[in-house]
Biopython code that builds the backbone (N, CA, C, O; Angstrom):
import numpy as np
from Bio.PDB.StructureBuilder import StructureBuilder

atoms = [
    (1, "MET", "N", (0.823, -1.184, -0.034)),
    (1, "MET", "CA", (0.084, 0.001, -0.173)),
    (1, "MET", "C", (0.796, 1.294, 0.030)),
    (1, "MET", "O", (1.916, 1.264, 0.540)),
    (2, "ILE", "N", (0.236, 2.469, -0.332)),
    (2, "ILE", "CA", (1.052, 3.748, -0.368)),
    (2, "ILE", "C", (0.369, 4.244, 0.874)),
    (2, "ILE", "O", (-0.790, 3.993, 1.203)),
    (3, "CYS", "N", (1.466, 5.171, 1.684)),
    (3, "CYS", "CA", (1.296, 6.200, 2.785)),
    (3, "CYS", "C", (0.229, 7.375, 1.928)),
    (3, "CYS", "O", (0.342, 7.772, 0.768)),
    (4, "TRP", "N", (-0.573, 7.655, 2.722)),
    (4, "TRP", "CA", (-1.733, 8.815, 2.135)),
    (4, "TRP", "C", (-0.487, 10.136, 2.196)),
    (4, "TRP", "O", (-0.336, 10.923, 1.261)),
    (5, "LYS", "N", (0.220, 10.172, 3.302)),
    (5, "LYS", "CA", (1.113, 11.000, 3.952)),
    (5, "LYS", "C", (2.675, 11.598, 3.161)),
    (5, "LYS", "O", (3.098, 12.704, 2.825)),
    (6, "CYS", "N", (3.137, 10.332, 3.112)),
    (6, "CYS", "CA", (4.734, 10.584, 2.299)),
    (6, "CYS", "C", (5.006, 9.963, 0.912)),
    (6, "CYS", "O", (5.958, 10.080, 0.140)),
    (7, "GLY", "N", (3.721, 9.184, 0.847)),
    (7, "GLY", "CA", (3.495, 8.729, -0.889)),
    (7, "GLY", "C", (4.596, 7.431, -0.815)),
    (7, "GLY", "O", (4.744, 6.835, -1.882)),
    (8, "LYS", "N", (5.289, 7.000, 0.214)),
    (8, "LYS", "CA", (6.078, 5.998, -0.160)),
    (8, "LYS", "C", (5.163, 4.534, 0.128)),
    (8, "LYS", "O", (4.194, 4.378, 0.871)),
    (9, "GLU", "N", (5.843, 3.579, -0.729)),
    (9, "GLU", "CA", (5.123, 2.345, -0.673)),
    (9, "GLU", "C", (5.670, 1.415, 0.650)),
    (9, "GLU", "O", (6.786, 0.979, 0.932)),
    (10, "ILE", "N", (4.434, 1.332, 1.277)),
    (10, "ILE", "CA", (4.726, 0.654, 2.708)),
    (10, "ILE", "C", (4.070, -0.787, 2.457)),
    (10, "ILE", "O", (3.129, -1.055, 1.710)),
    (11, "LYS", "N", (4.949, -1.798, 3.423)),
    (11, "LYS", "CA", (4.198, -3.433, 3.564)),
    (11, "LYS", "C", (3.332, -3.336, 4.995)),
    (11, "LYS", "O", (3.877, -3.175, 6.087)),
    (12, "VAL", "N", (2.188, -3.437, 4.837)),
    (12, "VAL", "CA", (1.457, -3.340, 6.218)),
    (12, "VAL", "C", (0.331, -4.482, 5.302)),
    (12, "VAL", "O", (-0.065, -4.504, 4.136)),
    (13, "GLU", "N", (0.087, -5.381, 6.542)),
    (13, "GLU", "CA", (-0.601, -6.726, 6.307)),
    (13, "GLU", "C", (-2.184, -5.982, 6.322)),
    (13, "GLU", "O", (-2.875, -5.975, 5.304)),
    (14, "SER", "N", (-2.613, -5.405, 7.536)),
    (14, "SER", "CA", (-3.856, -5.006, 7.692)),
    (14, "SER", "C", (-3.954, -3.521, 8.536)),
    (14, "SER", "O", (-3.125, -3.325, 9.425)),
    (15, "VAL", "N", (-4.781, -2.686, 8.295)),
    (15, "VAL", "CA", (-4.893, -1.045, 8.696)),
    (15, "VAL", "C", (-5.823, -1.324, 10.103)),
    (15, "VAL", "O", (-6.970, -1.734, 9.924)),
    (16, "TYR", "N", (-5.465, -1.161, 11.142)),
    (16, "TYR", "CA", (-6.203, -1.006, 12.188)),
    (16, "TYR", "C", (-6.114, 0.442, 12.857)),
    (16, "TYR", "O", (-5.296, 1.265, 12.446)),
    (17, "ARG", "N", (-6.973, 0.709, 13.885)),
    (17, "ARG", "CA", (-6.866, 2.261, 14.422)),
    (17, "ARG", "C", (-5.759, 2.554, 14.693)),
    (17, "ARG", "O", (-5.439, 3.721, 14.473)),
    (18, "GLN", "N", (-4.740, 1.621, 15.275)),
    (18, "GLN", "CA", (-3.435, 2.464, 15.941)),
    (18, "GLN", "C", (-2.351, 1.721, 14.996)),
    (18, "GLN", "O", (-1.358, 1.177, 15.478)),
    (19, "THR", "N", (-2.662, 1.748, 13.438)),
    (19, "THR", "CA", (-1.580, 1.386, 12.751)),
    (19, "THR", "C", (-1.060, 2.861, 12.040)),
    (19, "THR", "O", (-1.771, 3.738, 11.549)),
    (20, "ASP", "N", (0.431, 2.819, 12.160)),
    (20, "ASP", "CA", (1.079, 3.978, 11.711)),
    (20, "ASP", "C", (2.175, 3.629, 10.618)),
    (20, "ASP", "O", (2.750, 2.541, 10.644)),
    (21, "CYS", "N", (2.414, 4.489, 9.759)),
    (21, "CYS", "CA", (2.964, 4.599, 8.623)),
    (21, "CYS", "C", (4.411, 4.080, 9.356)),
    (21, "CYS", "O", (4.712, 4.825, 10.288)),
    (22, "PRO", "N", (5.195, 3.168, 9.177)),
    (22, "PRO", "CA", (6.379, 2.742, 9.736)),
    (22, "PRO", "C", (7.483, 3.779, 8.778)),
    (22, "PRO", "O", (8.648, 3.598, 9.132)),
    (23, "LEU", "N", (7.376, 4.506, 7.986)),
    (23, "LEU", "CA", (8.253, 5.399, 7.604)),
    (23, "LEU", "C", (8.293, 7.026, 7.831)),
    (23, "LEU", "O", (9.227, 7.815, 7.689)),
    (24, "CYS", "N", (7.042, 7.215, 8.203)),
    (24, "CYS", "CA", (6.757, 8.590, 8.626)),
    (24, "CYS", "C", (5.769, 8.784, 9.886)),
    (24, "CYS", "O", (5.437, 9.860, 10.382)),
    (25, "GLY", "N", (5.363, 7.437, 10.303)),
    (25, "GLY", "CA", (4.716, 7.707, 11.418)),
    (25, "GLY", "C", (3.098, 8.498, 11.170)),
    (25, "GLY", "O", (2.649, 9.039, 12.180)),
    (26, "ALA", "N", (2.495, 8.553, 10.277)),
    (26, "ALA", "CA", (1.136, 9.050, 9.928)),
    (26, "ALA", "C", (0.324, 7.864, 10.213)),
    (26, "ALA", "O", (0.511, 6.680, 9.932)),
    (27, "ASP", "N", (-0.810, 8.578, 10.962)),
    (27, "ASP", "CA", (-1.957, 7.575, 11.141)),
    (27, "ASP", "C", (-2.342, 6.886, 9.967)),
    (27, "ASP", "O", (-2.301, 7.518, 8.912)),
    (28, "LEU", "N", (-2.722, 5.662, 9.959)),
    (28, "LEU", "CA", (-2.939, 5.097, 8.395)),
    (28, "LEU", "C", (-4.768, 4.853, 8.271)),
    (28, "LEU", "O", (-5.426, 4.682, 7.245)),
    (29, "HIS", "N", (-5.194, 4.909, 9.558)),
    (29, "HIS", "CA", (-6.806, 4.614, 9.530)),
    (29, "HIS", "C", (-7.123, 6.115, 9.972)),
    (29, "HIS", "O", (-7.445, 6.528, 11.087)),
    (30, "SER", "N", (-6.934, 6.838, 8.735)),
    (30, "SER", "CA", (-7.477, 7.981, 9.023)),
    (30, "SER", "C", (-8.481, 8.316, 7.884)),
    (30, "SER", "O", (-8.639, 7.429, 7.045)),
    (31, "CYS", "N", (-9.210, 9.516, 7.731)),
    (31, "CYS", "CA", (-9.980, 10.335, 6.606)),
    (31, "CYS", "C", (-8.818, 10.183, 5.252)),
    (31, "CYS", "O", (-8.982, 9.428, 4.293)),
    (32, "LYS", "N", (-7.875, 10.915, 5.418)),
    (32, "LYS", "CA", (-7.193, 11.020, 4.251)),
    (32, "LYS", "C", (-6.577, 9.382, 3.847)),
    (32, "LYS", "O", (-5.983, 9.268, 2.775)),
    (33, "GLY", "N", (-6.689, 8.563, 4.443)),
    (33, "GLY", "CA", (-5.987, 7.166, 3.666)),
    (33, "GLY", "C", (-7.106, 6.270, 3.555)),
    (33, "GLY", "O", (-6.928, 5.053, 3.596)),
    (34, "CYS", "N", (-8.373, 6.839, 3.401)),
    (34, "CYS", "CA", (-9.510, 5.877, 3.266)),
    (34, "CYS", "C", (-9.936, 6.419, 1.766)),
    (34, "CYS", "O", (-9.631, 7.512, 1.288)),
    (35, "LYS", "N", (-10.730, 5.364, 1.138)),
    (35, "LYS", "CA", (-11.082, 5.496, -0.262)),
    (35, "LYS", "C", (-12.464, 6.142, -0.256)),
    (35, "LYS", "O", (-12.851, 6.420, -1.391)),
    (36, "PHE", "N", (-13.387, 6.481, 0.822)),
    (36, "PHE", "CA", (-14.347, 7.311, 0.798)),
    (36, "PHE", "C", (-13.819, 8.894, 1.033)),
    (36, "PHE", "O", (-14.777, 9.657, 0.909)),
    (37, "TYR", "N", (-12.837, 9.448, 1.271)),
    (37, "TYR", "CA", (-12.377, 10.557, 1.604)),
    (37, "TYR", "C", (-12.435, 11.392, 0.333)),
    (37, "TYR", "O", (-11.816, 11.019, -0.663)),
    (38, "ALA", "N", (-13.199, 12.571, 0.333)),
    (38, "ALA", "CA", (-13.358, 13.307, -0.812)),
    (38, "ALA", "C", (-13.670, 14.791, -0.290)),
    (38, "ALA", "O", (-14.672, 15.114, 0.348)),
    (39, "PRO", "N", (-12.699, 15.568, -0.653)),
    (39, "PRO", "CA", (-12.781, 16.837, -0.086)),
    (39, "PRO", "C", (-14.245, 17.681, -0.727)),
    (39, "PRO", "O", (-14.835, 18.586, -0.137)),
    (40, "ASN", "N", (-14.510, 17.267, -1.697)),
    (40, "ASN", "CA", (-15.653, 18.172, -2.102)),
    (40, "ASN", "C", (-17.028, 17.553, -1.654)),
    (40, "ASN", "O", (-17.984, 18.212, -2.063)),
    (41, "SER", "N", (-17.327, 16.539, -0.976)),
    (41, "SER", "CA", (-18.423, 16.012, -0.673)),
    (41, "SER", "C", (-18.658, 16.495, 1.041)),
    (41, "SER", "O", (-17.845, 17.032, 1.794)),
    (42, "HIS", "N", (-19.870, 16.138, 1.264)),
    (42, "HIS", "CA", (-20.661, 16.509, 2.550)),
    (42, "HIS", "C", (-19.652, 15.962, 3.631)),
    (42, "HIS", "O", (-19.385, 14.762, 3.579)),
    (43, "PHE", "N", (-19.023, 16.805, 4.685)),
    (43, "PHE", "CA", (-18.467, 16.090, 5.585)),
    (43, "PHE", "C", (-17.307, 15.588, 4.786)),
    (43, "PHE", "O", (-16.747, 14.821, 5.568)),
    (44, "GLU", "N", (-16.660, 15.591, 3.710)),
    (44, "GLU", "CA", (-15.650, 15.563, 2.840)),
    (44, "GLU", "C", (-15.561, 13.899, 3.185)),
    (44, "GLU", "O", (-14.611, 13.324, 3.716)),
    (45, "CYS", "N", (-16.885, 13.282, 2.705)),
    (45, "CYS", "CA", (-16.874, 11.798, 2.978)),
    (45, "CYS", "C", (-18.020, 11.284, 1.922)),
    (45, "CYS", "O", (-19.161, 11.747, 1.905)),
    (46, "ARG", "N", (-17.540, 10.251, 1.041)),
    (46, "ARG", "CA", (-18.686, 9.658, 0.301)),
    (46, "ARG", "C", (-19.478, 8.664, 0.923)),
    (46, "ARG", "O", (-20.218, 8.066, 0.141)),
    (47, "GLU", "N", (-19.532, 8.317, 2.111)),
    (47, "GLU", "CA", (-20.398, 7.725, 2.955)),
    (47, "GLU", "C", (-21.398, 8.414, 3.448)),
    (47, "GLU", "O", (-21.276, 9.605, 3.161)),
    (48, "SER", "N", (-22.301, 8.189, 4.043)),
    (48, "SER", "CA", (-23.457, 9.066, 4.776)),
    (48, "SER", "C", (-23.101, 8.779, 6.392)),
    (48, "SER", "O", (-23.736, 8.039, 7.144)),
    (49, "ILE", "N", (-21.969, 9.528, 6.698)),
    (49, "ILE", "CA", (-21.666, 9.672, 8.375)),
    (49, "ILE", "C", (-22.692, 10.682, 8.869)),
    (49, "ILE", "O", (-23.129, 11.511, 8.070)),
    (50, "SER", "N", (-23.042, 10.671, 9.942)),
    (50, "SER", "CA", (-23.697, 11.322, 10.719)),
    (50, "SER", "C", (-23.063, 12.597, 11.228)),
    (50, "SER", "O", (-23.739, 13.611, 11.405)),
    (51, "GLU", "N", (-21.598, 12.538, 11.494)),
    (51, "GLU", "CA", (-21.167, 13.786, 12.020)),
    (51, "GLU", "C", (-19.864, 13.604, 11.374)),
    (51, "GLU", "O", (-19.300, 12.585, 10.974)),
    (52, "PRO", "N", (-19.471, 15.022, 11.370)),
    (52, "PRO", "CA", (-17.900, 15.214, 10.616)),
    (52, "PRO", "C", (-16.774, 15.006, 11.654)),
    (52, "PRO", "O", (-16.717, 15.383, 12.824)),
    (53, "VAL", "N", (-15.939, 14.341, 10.947)),
    (53, "VAL", "CA", (-14.359, 13.827, 11.848)),
    (53, "VAL", "C", (-13.537, 15.314, 11.423)),
    (53, "VAL", "O", (-13.139, 15.748, 10.342)),
    (54, "THR", "N", (-13.499, 15.806, 12.708)),
    (54, "THR", "CA", (-12.578, 17.267, 12.432)),
    (54, "THR", "C", (-11.140, 16.947, 12.007)),
    (54, "THR", "O", (-10.716, 17.593, 11.049)),
    (55, "ASP", "N", (-10.417, 16.148, 12.510)),
    (55, "ASP", "CA", (-9.149, 15.925, 11.898)),
    (55, "ASP", "C", (-8.955, 14.986, 11.179)),
    (55, "ASP", "O", (-8.919, 13.871, 11.699)),
    (56, "LYS", "N", (-8.789, 15.114, 9.905)),
    (56, "LYS", "CA", (-8.739, 14.183, 8.843)),
    (56, "LYS", "C", (-7.276, 13.244, 8.680)),
    (56, "LYS", "O", (-7.241, 12.199, 8.030)),
    (57, "GLU", "N", (-6.198, 13.779, 9.336)),
    (57, "GLU", "CA", (-5.409, 12.775, 9.261)),
    (57, "GLU", "C", (-5.000, 12.171, 10.710)),
    (57, "GLU", "O", (-3.982, 11.488, 10.828)),
    (58, "ARG", "N", (-5.688, 12.406, 11.594)),
    (58, "ARG", "CA", (-5.457, 11.590, 12.941)),
    (58, "ARG", "C", (-6.397, 9.973, 12.726)),
    (58, "ARG", "O", (-7.314, 9.741, 11.938)),
    (59, "ALA", "N", (-6.039, 9.462, 13.290)),
    (59, "ALA", "CA", (-6.689, 7.960, 13.446)),
    (59, "ALA", "C", (-7.957, 8.130, 14.041)),
    (59, "ALA", "O", (-8.012, 8.834, 15.049)),
    (60, "ASN", "N", (-9.142, 7.535, 13.536)),
    (60, "ASN", "CA", (-10.582, 7.671, 14.156)),
    (60, "ASN", "C", (-11.215, 6.337, 14.162)),
    (60, "ASN", "O", (-10.454, 5.376, 14.049)),
    (61, "PHE", "N", (-12.542, 6.110, 14.282)),
    (61, "PHE", "CA", (-13.123, 5.063, 14.953)),
    (61, "PHE", "C", (-14.185, 4.870, 13.759)),
    (61, "PHE", "O", (-15.141, 4.125, 13.973)),
    (62, "CYS", "N", (-14.084, 5.384, 12.757)),
    (62, "CYS", "CA", (-15.199, 5.248, 11.729)),
    (62, "CYS", "C", (-15.300, 3.902, 11.139)),
    (62, "CYS", "O", (-14.456, 3.188, 10.596)),
    (63, "ASP", "N", (-16.251, 3.780, 11.329)),
    (63, "ASP", "CA", (-16.780, 1.999, 10.716)),
    (63, "ASP", "C", (-17.078, 1.657, 9.282)),
    (63, "ASP", "O", (-17.495, 0.582, 8.853)),
    (64, "PHE", "N", (-16.750, 2.925, 8.512)),
    (64, "PHE", "CA", (-16.755, 2.924, 6.849)),
    (64, "PHE", "C", (-15.587, 2.867, 6.615)),
    (64, "PHE", "O", (-15.417, 2.196, 5.597)),
    (65, "PHE", "N", (-14.330, 3.360, 7.186)),
    (65, "PHE", "CA", (-13.222, 3.139, 6.837)),
    (65, "PHE", "C", (-12.966, 1.927, 6.025)),
    (65, "PHE", "O", (-13.367, 0.809, 6.350)),
    (66, "SER", "N", (-12.135, 2.245, 4.727)),
    (66, "SER", "CA", (-11.729, 1.155, 3.961)),
    (66, "SER", "C", (-10.169, 1.887, 2.962)),
    (66, "SER", "O", (-10.154, 2.941, 2.327)),
    (67, "VAL", "N", (-9.158, 1.008, 3.124)),
    (67, "VAL", "CA", (-7.908, 1.571, 2.603)),
    (67, "VAL", "C", (-8.014, 1.957, 1.247)),
    (67, "VAL", "O", (-8.369, 1.181, 0.359)),
    (68, "ASN", "N", (-7.688, 3.236, 1.056)),
    (68, "ASN", "CA", (-7.790, 3.679, -0.546)),
    (68, "ASN", "C", (-6.440, 3.338, -1.140)),
    (68, "ASN", "O", (-5.330, 3.820, -0.913)),
    (69, "ASN", "N", (-6.821, 2.407, -1.939)),
    (69, "ASN", "CA", (-5.673, 1.670, -2.998)),
    (69, "ASN", "C", (-5.438, 2.188, -4.112)),
    (69, "ASN", "O", (-4.577, 1.671, -4.825)),
    (70, "ASN", "N", (-6.248, 3.516, -4.611)),
    (70, "ASN", "CA", (-5.885, 4.467, -5.745)),
    (70, "ASN", "C", (-4.845, 5.284, -5.444)),
    (70, "ASN", "O", (-4.472, 6.001, -6.373)),
    (71, "LEU", "N", (-4.092, 5.413, -4.089)),
    (71, "LEU", "CA", (-3.081, 6.402, -3.939)),
    (71, "LEU", "C", (-1.841, 5.855, -4.761)),
    (71, "LEU", "O", (-1.520, 4.670, -4.853)),
    (72, "THR", "N", (-1.313, 6.756, -5.244)),
    (72, "THR", "CA", (-0.093, 6.471, -6.197)),
    (72, "THR", "C", (1.391, 7.231, -5.233)),
    (72, "THR", "O", (1.375, 7.992, -4.265)),
    (73, "ALA", "N", (2.360, 6.731, -5.872)),
    (73, "ALA", "CA", (3.415, 7.541, -5.430)),
    (73, "ALA", "C", (3.491, 8.976, -5.268)),
    (73, "ALA", "O", (3.224, 9.725, -6.207)),
    (74, "GLY", "N", (3.848, 9.409, -4.110)),
    (74, "GLY", "CA", (3.638, 10.992, -3.814)),
    (74, "GLY", "C", (2.255, 11.384, -3.352)),
    (74, "GLY", "O", (1.713, 12.488, -3.303)),
    (75, "GLY", "N", (1.840, 10.197, -3.034)),
    (75, "GLY", "CA", (0.469, 10.474, -2.358)),
    (75, "GLY", "C", (-0.795, 11.145, -2.820)),
    (75, "GLY", "O", (-1.669, 11.556, -2.056)),
    (76, "SER", "N", (-0.822, 11.227, -4.198)),
    (76, "SER", "CA", (-1.753, 11.939, -5.064)),
    (76, "SER", "C", (-2.784, 10.628, -5.093)),
    (76, "SER", "O", (-2.424, 9.462, -4.929)),
    (77, "ASN", "N", (-4.173, 11.090, -5.341)),
    (77, "ASN", "CA", (-5.206, 10.019, -5.624)),
    (77, "ASN", "C", (-6.111, 10.800, -6.798)),
    (77, "ASN", "O", (-5.684, 11.865, -7.246)),
    (78, "GLY", "N", (-7.425, 10.218, -7.304)),
    (78, "GLY", "CA", (-8.162, 10.582, -8.277)),
    (78, "GLY", "C", (-8.696, 11.948, -7.927)),
    (78, "GLY", "O", (-8.834, 12.821, -8.784)),
    (79, "ASP", "N", (-9.087, 12.172, -6.265)),
    (79, "ASP", "CA", (-9.740, 13.587, -5.835)),
    (79, "ASP", "C", (-8.498, 14.481, -6.427)),
    (79, "ASP", "O", (-8.591, 15.214, -7.411)),
    (80, "ASP", "N", (-7.696, 14.345, -5.893)),
    (80, "ASP", "CA", (-6.563, 15.528, -6.668)),
    (80, "ASP", "C", (-6.236, 15.595, -7.859)),
    (80, "ASP", "O", (-5.629, 16.627, -8.145)),
    (81, "LYS", "N", (-6.440, 14.738, -8.842)),
    (81, "LYS", "CA", (-6.622, 14.926, -10.346)),
    (81, "LYS", "C", (-7.888, 15.732, -10.757)),
    (81, "LYS", "O", (-7.813, 16.613, -11.615)),
    (82, "ALA", "N", (-9.069, 15.410, -10.120)),
    (82, "ALA", "CA", (-10.302, 16.217, -10.303)),
    (82, "ALA", "C", (-9.957, 17.651, -9.637)),
    (82, "ALA", "O", (-10.265, 18.705, -10.194)),
    (83, "LYS", "N", (-9.457, 17.608, -8.706)),
    (83, "LYS", "CA", (-9.350, 19.171, -8.267)),
    (83, "LYS", "C", (-8.456, 19.948, -9.074)),
    (83, "LYS", "O", (-8.623, 21.139, -9.336)),
    (84, "ALA", "N", (-7.509, 19.239, -9.455)),
    (84, "ALA", "CA", (-6.372, 20.022, -10.621)),
    (84, "ALA", "C", (-7.196, 20.144, -11.902)),
    (84, "ALA", "O", (-6.845, 21.198, -12.432)),
    (85, "ALA", "N", (-7.863, 19.715, -12.425)),
    (85, "ALA", "CA", (-8.771, 19.773, -13.512)),
    (85, "ALA", "C", (-9.652, 21.252, -13.243)),
    (85, "ALA", "O", (-9.743, 22.309, -13.868)),
    (86, "LYS", "N", (-10.239, 20.722, -11.969)),
    (86, "LYS", "CA", (-11.364, 21.922, -11.804)),
    (86, "LYS", "C", (-10.609, 23.352, -11.752)),
    (86, "LYS", "O", (-11.040, 24.377, -12.280)),
    (87, "ASP", "N", (-9.277, 23.226, -10.945)),
    (87, "ASP", "CA", (-8.624, 24.712, -10.858)),
    (87, "ASP", "C", (-8.331, 25.257, -12.234)),
    (87, "ASP", "O", (-8.481, 26.461, -12.445)),
    (88, "ALA", "N", (-7.889, 24.373, -13.252)),
    (88, "ALA", "CA", (-7.441, 24.583, -14.622)),
    (88, "ALA", "C", (-8.647, 25.222, -15.442)),
    (88, "ALA", "O", (-8.413, 26.171, -16.191)),
    (89, "PHE", "N", (-9.756, 24.783, -15.327)),
    (89, "PHE", "CA", (-11.071, 25.069, -15.883)),
    (89, "PHE", "C", (-11.295, 26.552, -15.224)),
    (89, "PHE", "O", (-11.549, 27.542, -15.909)),
    (90, "ASN", "N", (-11.200, 26.563, -14.167)),
    (90, "ASN", "CA", (-11.589, 28.130, -13.384)),
    (90, "ASN", "C", (-10.560, 28.870, -13.874)),
    (90, "ASN", "O", (-10.989, 30.005, -14.082)),
    (91, "ALA", "N", (-9.533, 28.790, -14.129)),
    (91, "ALA", "CA", (-8.246, 29.513, -14.464)),
    (91, "ALA", "C", (-8.625, 30.354, -15.768)),
    (91, "ALA", "O", (-8.575, 31.572, -15.940)),
    (92, "LEU", "N", (-9.084, 29.161, -16.780)),
    (92, "LEU", "CA", (-9.530, 29.366, -17.886)),
    (92, "LEU", "C", (-10.802, 30.251, -18.202)),
    (92, "LEU", "O", (-10.768, 31.147, -19.046)),
    (93, "PHE", "N", (-11.758, 29.982, -17.576)),
    (93, "PHE", "CA", (-13.032, 30.558, -17.640)),
    (93, "PHE", "C", (-13.620, 31.277, -16.501)),
    (93, "PHE", "O", (-14.828, 31.504, -16.436)),
    (94, "GLY", "N", (-12.576, 31.723, -15.394)),
    (94, "GLY", "CA", (-12.695, 32.247, -14.206)),
    (94, "GLY", "C", (-14.144, 31.952, -13.444)),
    (94, "GLY", "O", (-14.353, 32.405, -12.319)),
]
sb = StructureBuilder()
sb.init_structure("model")
sb.init_model(0)
sb.init_chain("A")
sb.init_seg("    ")
for serial, (resi, resn, name, xyz) in enumerate(atoms, 1):
    if name == "N":
        sb.init_residue(resn, " ", resi, " ")
    sb.init_atom(name, np.array(xyz, "f"), 0.0, 1.0, " ", f" {name:<3s}", serial, name[0])
structure = sb.get_structure()
C-alpha cells in the first residue's frame, strides 16, 4: 500500500486504528487514507456519516473506513486530479 502522507510504498498486512506508517509515522486509519475521503463531498466523505471527523489526518473510529488503494507514489489520488482539472477550468473561464 501507499502511505497517504509520505507517498512511499509500505508493507502493512492490515490497517487498524493504531496502525502507523513505519516511515513517517502518519496514522493510516484516517480519513485521508480512506477510499471514501472526498474533499468536495458533504463532511468530506462519500459515505453517509452522521457527524464530521474534525481532524482528517488523525486515527479515528469510523466504521466505514476502507484503505484507499488508488493512492499513487507521492500520495496523490483521483480527487487531487479532479481538483487540478477543476482549478485549470476555473483559471481559463474564471
